[in-house]
C-alpha positions in Angstrom: -14.6 -41.4 -12.4 -13.2 -38.2 -13.1 -15.7 -36.8 -15.4 -18.6 -37.8 -12.2 -16.3 -36.4 -9.9 -15.9 -33.0 -11.8 -20.3 -33.0 -12.3 -20.3 -33.2 -8.7 -18.2 -30.8 -7.7 -20.0 -28.1 -10.2 -23.7 -29.3 -8.6 -22.3 -28.9 -5.5 -20.8 -25.2 -6.2 -23.7 -24.4 -7.7 -26.0 -25.3 -4.5 -23.2 -23.3 -2.1 -23.6 -20.4 -4.5 -27.0 -20.2 -4.0 -27.0 -20.7 -0.1 -24.5 -17.7 -0.3 -26.2 -15.4 -2.8 -28.6 -13.7 -0.2 -25.6 -12.9 2.2 -23.6 -11.4 -0.7 -20.9 -13.8 -0.3 -19.3 -16.1 -2.7 -17.5 -19.7 -2.0 -14.0 -18.6 -1.5 -15.2 -15.4 0.8 -17.3 -18.0 2.6 -13.8 -20.4 3.3 -11.7 -17.3 4.4 -14.7 -16.4 6.9 -14.7 -20.0 7.8 -10.9 -19.9 8.6 -10.9 -16.8 10.6 -14.0 -17.9 12.5 -12.7 -21.1 13.5 -9.2 -20.6 13.7 -9.0 -17.1 14.9 -6.9 -14.5 13.3 -4.7 -16.0 10.4 -1.6 -14.2 8.5 -3.1 -13.1 4.6 0.2 -15.6 3.2 -0.9 -18.5 4.9 -4.8 -18.5 4.2 -4.0 -18.3 0.1 -1.3 -21.5 0.8 -4.4 -23.1 3.1 -6.9 -22.6 0.2 -4.6 -23.1 -2.7 -5.3 -20.0 -4.5 -3.0 -17.2 -5.8 -1.9 -14.3 -3.9 -3.6 -11.8 -6.4 -6.8 -13.8 -6.2 -6.8 -13.7 -2.7 -5.8 -9.8 -1.9 -8.9 -9.4 -4.4 -11.3 -11.6 -2.0 -9.8 -10.0 0.9 -9.8 -6.5 -0.6 -13.9 -7.0 -1.0 -14.2 -8.9 2.6 -12.5 -5.6 3.9 -15.0 -3.5 1.8 -17.8 -5.0 3.1 -16.5 -4.4 6.9 -16.6 -8.1 7.2 -12.7 -8.2 7.8 -10.1 -6.8 9.1 -6.5 -6.7 8.0 -3.9 -5.5 10.3 0.0 -5.6 10.2 1.7 -8.1 11.6 3.1 -7.2 14.7 6.7 -8.8 14.1 6.8 -7.9 10.1 5.0 -4.6 9.3 5.3 -6.3 5.7 2.5 -9.0 6.2 -0.9 -8.7 7.2 -3.2 -10.6 9.3 -6.6 -11.2 8.9 -9.2 -11.5 11.4 -13.7 -11.2 11.5 -14.4 -8.0 12.2 -17.7 -7.4 14.7 -20.1 -7.3 11.6 -18.1 -10.2 10.3 -18.7 -12.4 13.6 -22.2 -11.6 13.6 -22.8 -12.7 10.0 -21.0 -15.5 10.3 -23.7 -16.8 13.2 -26.2 -16.1 11.2 -25.3 -17.8 7.9 -26.1 -21.3 7.2 -23.3 -23.7 6.7 -23.3 -24.0 2.7 -21.4 -27.2 2.8 -23.5 -29.1 5.3 -26.7 -28.3 3.2 -25.0 -29.9 0.1 -23.9 -32.9 1.6 -27.2 -33.5 3.1 -28.9 -33.2 0.1 -26.2 -35.1 -2.3 -26.0 -38.2 0.4 -29.7 -38.2 1.5 -30.3 -42.4 1.7 -26.8 -43.0 0.6 -25.3 -46.0 2.5 -22.5 -45.6 5.1 -20.3 -48.4 4.0 -20.6 -47.1 0.0 -19.7 -43.7 1.4 -17.0 -44.5 3.4 -15.5 -46.5 0.4 -15.8 -43.8 -2.0 -14.4 -41.8 0.3 -11.2 -44.2 0.7 -11.0 -44.7 -3.3 -11.0 -40.4 -3.7 -8.6 -39.8 -0.8 -6.3 -42.4 -2.6 -6.0 -41.4 -5.9 -5.7 -37.9 -4.9 -2.8 -38.6 -2.8 -1.4 -40.9 -6.0 -2.0 -37.5 -8.1 -0.3 -35.2 -5.7 2.6 -37.7 -5.2 2.7 -37.9 -9.1 3.0 -34.3 -9.6 5.2 -33.7 -7.0 7.4 -36.2 -8.6 7.4 -34.6 -11.5 8.5 -31.3 -10.1 11.7 -33.1 -8.9 12.6 -33.6 -12.3 
């Protein structure tokens, strides 16, 4: 099952990247824009935790989005060392034009699938993921 989950992940990522390529965006850049468009201004440090990416990786992604003029990065009003990210006017305009690559990948991959089977698959994967995360957390306590 793990091998198929990995194959699905790579296939869906390829579809997502092909949808975003004409907009000169990568999938992680899209996730940053998604967060800012849907949740509003976000502390950069919080964004790294939300997306589960390393600080250095996020810094590069944010720098690219700032350079493209899609994201504004401003000092936090309380702690000037921290940065708050928000969509720029250009970023908001692009966001309105972007297709949702997750919705497209979902529609393609699950077309014709039975709702009950999808619900079962989701429950199984959620439970398996939770058990693995619990196992990892237990290992970190030792």
